[in-house]
C-alpha positions, 0 to 999 in steps of 0.5 A: 798294868793292873793284875793280881794272882790269887792262889787257888785254895782247892780244885773246886776254886780252879774249876770255878775259875777255869772250867775244864781247862787242863792245868799246865804241868811243871814238866811243861815249864821245864821243857820251855826252859830247856829249849831256851838254855840249850839253844846256841848263843846266837839264838836270843829268846826274848820272850816266851808265853806259856799257857794251856792250849784250851782257854776259858 
């Protein structure tokens, strides 16, 4: 699998790459992590995918 992650240098770079898609907030990721760690031990979360609801 070949992929690369490039840090956006500015809001203009982000907009050029993703249009008007609203970026995820730190709180979005934190809520997912809280969900995982607060489940009972009988619940196994093996994978989680987090992405904006709007996609380019």
